[in-house]
C-alpha positions as CSV (number, residue, x, y, z in Angstrom):
1,M,-5.5,19.5,8.9
2,I,-5.2,15.7,9.4
3,L,-8.2,13.3,9.0
4,S,-7.4,10.0,10.8
5,D,-9.0,6.9,12.2
6,Q,-8.9,6.0,15.8
7,Y,-5.4,4.4,15.6
8,P,-3.8,4.7,19.1
9,G,-0.4,6.0,17.8
10,I,-2.2,8.9,16.2
11,N,-4.3,9.5,19.2
12,S,-1.3,9.7,21.6
13,K,-0.6,12.7,23.9
14,E,2.8,13.2,22.3
15,F,1.5,13.4,18.8
16,K,-1.4,15.6,19.8
17,K,1.0,18.0,21.5
18,F,3.2,18.1,18.4
19,L,0.2,18.9,16.2
20,N,-1.0,21.6,18.7
21,N,2.5,23.2,18.8
22,N,2.5,23.4,15.0
23,G,-1.1,24.6,14.6
24,I,-2.3,21.4,12.8
25,P,-5.9,20.5,13.6
26,I,-6.8,16.7,13.7
27,I,-10.2,15.2,13.1
28,F,-11.0,11.6,14.0
29,T,-13.4,9.5,12.0
30,A,-16.1,7.5,13.7
31,I,-15.1,4.0,15.0
32,N,-15.5,1.2,12.4
33,S,-16.3,3.5,9.5
34,P,-13.4,3.3,7.0
35,F,-15.6,4.9,4.4
36,S,-15.2,8.2,6.3
37,N,-11.6,8.3,5.1
38,G,-11.8,6.6,1.7
39,L,-8.7,8.0,0.1
40,N,-6.5,6.8,3.0
41,E,-8.2,3.4,3.0
42,R,-7.6,3.1,-0.8
43,L,-4.0,4.0,-0.4
44,N,-3.7,1.3,2.4
45,Q,-5.2,-1.3,0.1
46,T,-2.8,-0.4,-2.7
47,L,0.2,-0.6,-0.4
48,V,-0.9,-3.9,1.1
49,N,-1.2,-5.3,-2.4
50,K,2.3,-4.1,-3.3
51,I,3.7,-5.5,-0.1
52,R,2.1,-8.9,-0.7
53,C,3.5,-9.1,-4.2
54,K,7.0,-8.1,-3.1
55,M,7.0,-10.6,-0.2
56,N,5.9,-13.4,-2.5
57,E,8.1,-12.6,-5.5
58,T,11.2,-14.3,-4.2
59,E,12.2,-17.3,-2.0
60,K,14.3,-15.0,0.1
61,K,12.0,-13.7,2.8
62,S,12.3,-10.1,4.2
63,V,10.8,-8.3,7.2
64,W,7.5,-6.9,6.0
65,T,8.3,-3.4,7.5
66,T,11.4,-3.2,5.3
67,V,9.3,-4.3,2.2
68,A,6.7,-1.7,3.2
69,Q,9.4,1.1,3.0
70,I,10.5,0.0,-0.4
71,C,6.9,-0.2,-1.7
72,T,6.1,3.2,-0.3
73,E,9.1,4.7,-2.1
74,K,8.1,3.0,-5.4
75,Y,4.5,4.3,-4.9
76,N,5.8,7.8,-4.4
77,E,7.8,7.6,-7.6
78,T,4.8,6.5,-9.7
79,E,2.8,9.0,-11.7
80,H,-0.7,9.5,-10.3
81,T,-3.7,9.8,-12.7
82,V,-5.3,12.7,-10.7
83,T,-2.2,15.0,-10.6
84,G,-0.3,13.7,-13.6
85,F,2.8,13.7,-11.5
86,A,4.6,11.4,-9.1
87,P,4.3,12.5,-5.4
88,K,8.1,12.6,-5.2
89,Y,8.1,15.2,-8.0
90,L,5.4,17.3,-6.4
91,L,7.0,17.2,-2.9
92,Q,10.7,17.3,-3.8
93,G,11.0,18.3,-7.4
94,K,12.7,15.1,-8.4
95,N,11.6,13.8,-11.8
96,L,12.0,10.2,-12.5
97,S,11.7,8.9,-16.1
98,I,10.1,5.5,-16.0
99,L,9.0,3.6,-19.0
100,P,5.3,2.4,-18.8
101,H,5.1,-1.1,-17.4
102,E,2.1,-1.6,-19.6
103,L,4.2,-2.1,-22.7
104,K,3.8,-5.8,-23.7
105,E,4.6,-7.6,-26.9
106,V,3.8,-11.0,-28.3
107,G,6.4,-13.5,-27.0
108,D,6.8,-11.7,-23.6
109,L,6.6,-13.7,-20.4
110,V,4.0,-12.4,-17.9
111,F,2.6,-13.4,-14.6
112,V,-1.2,-13.7,-14.6
113,E,-3.5,-12.7,-11.7
114,N,-4.3,-15.6,-9.5
115,G,-8.1,-15.9,-9.4
116,N,-10.6,-14.0,-7.3
117,R,-9.2,-11.9,-4.4
118,L,-12.1,-13.1,-2.1
119,N,-10.7,-16.6,-2.2
120,R,-7.2,-15.6,-1.1
121,K,-5.6,-15.0,2.3
122,K,-4.1,-11.5,2.8
123,L,-0.5,-12.5,1.9
124,D,-1.2,-15.2,-0.7
125,E,0.5,-14.8,-4.1
126,L,-1.5,-12.7,-6.4
127,K,0.2,-13.6,-9.7
128,I,1.1,-17.1,-10.9
129,R,3.6,-18.7,-13.3
130,P,5.3,-17.0,-16.2
131,F,3.0,-17.5,-19.3
132,Q,3.8,-16.4,-22.8
133,I,1.8,-13.8,-24.6
134,I,0.7,-15.3,-27.9
135,D,-1.5,-12.6,-29.4
136,K,-2.4,-8.9,-28.8
137,M,-6.2,-8.8,-29.4
138,S,-6.5,-5.0,-28.7
139,Q,-4.8,-2.2,-26.8
140,S,-5.9,-3.8,-23.5
141,I,-6.7,-7.5,-24.2
142,Y,-4.0,-10.2,-24.6
143,K,-4.2,-13.9,-25.4
144,I,-2.0,-15.9,-23.1
145,D,-0.8,-19.5,-23.5
146,T,-2.1,-20.8,-20.2
147,G,-2.9,-24.3,-21.4
148,H,-6.7,-23.8,-21.1
149,K,-8.7,-25.5,-23.9
150,K,-11.3,-22.8,-24.1
151,S,-9.8,-19.8,-25.9
152,E,-11.8,-17.3,-23.9
153,S,-10.1,-18.6,-20.8
154,N,-6.8,-17.4,-22.3
155,L,-7.9,-13.8,-22.7
156,Y,-6.6,-11.3,-20.1
157,H,-7.0,-7.6,-19.6
158,I,-3.6,-5.8,-19.4
159,T,-4.3,-4.9,-15.7
160,K,-4.3,-8.6,-14.9
161,L,-0.7,-9.1,-16.3
162,T,2.7,-8.3,-14.9
163,S,5.8,-8.3,-17.1
164,I,8.8,-10.2,-15.9
165,L,11.6,-8.7,-18.1
166,S,11.8,-7.1,-21.5
167,G,14.1,-7.8,-24.4
168,N,15.4,-10.9,-26.3
169,T,17.1,-12.5,-23.2
170,Q,13.8,-12.7,-21.3
171,K,13.1,-16.4,-21.8
172,E,16.7,-17.4,-21.1
173,T,16.8,-15.3,-18.0
174,I,13.6,-16.7,-16.7
175,E,14.5,-20.3,-17.4
176,T,17.7,-19.7,-15.4
177,H,15.9,-18.3,-12.4
178,I,12.8,-20.6,-12.1
179,I,12.2,-23.6,-10.0
180,G,9.4,-25.8,-11.3
181,V,7.5,-28.3,-9.1
182,A,4.5,-29.9,-10.9
183,D,2.3,-26.9,-11.8
184,T,3.8,-24.6,-9.2
185,V,6.5,-22.2,-10.4
186,R,8.2,-19.6,-8.2
187,T,10.8,-17.1,-9.2
188,I,14.1,-16.8,-7.3
189,D,15.6,-13.4,-6.5
190,F,17.0,-11.9,-9.8
């Protein structure tokens, strides 16, 4: 069974014929009620966030549809908390061993979430600068050297941080690949 919104491509005669020939029922949600299909809407939000980050991580621009395919592939290779497995493993039996991206150490350079999502346009950058981690306060809270005078303004939850690289050459590599203009810093394609 397929649960779908009223998207015209899904509602086409050709697609309905395909579903009918294969014995697959389709149910359409009511118009303007995304909450009727919450799992799908949440997946869309996750993919839009990944596409936005990928589009803004380099100066070299790509077609968003190409970036969407890359992001979808990466999403399917990521372990999900509900199943404990990556979708690619469940569907194709391919097991990918990926180190957790949450591993961060004092001295690492990280991007920090760029403010409140309500104040951004859909494709604005979500993460800013590379800042250095100066202290690990707990398993999930890190102190970042952002230049704020108030120390509480320098505390970030691990989910608000994105690592750049790991290892001893991190700072050298970043300095080689960063263009700085006043307070705006953007990375160039590694």
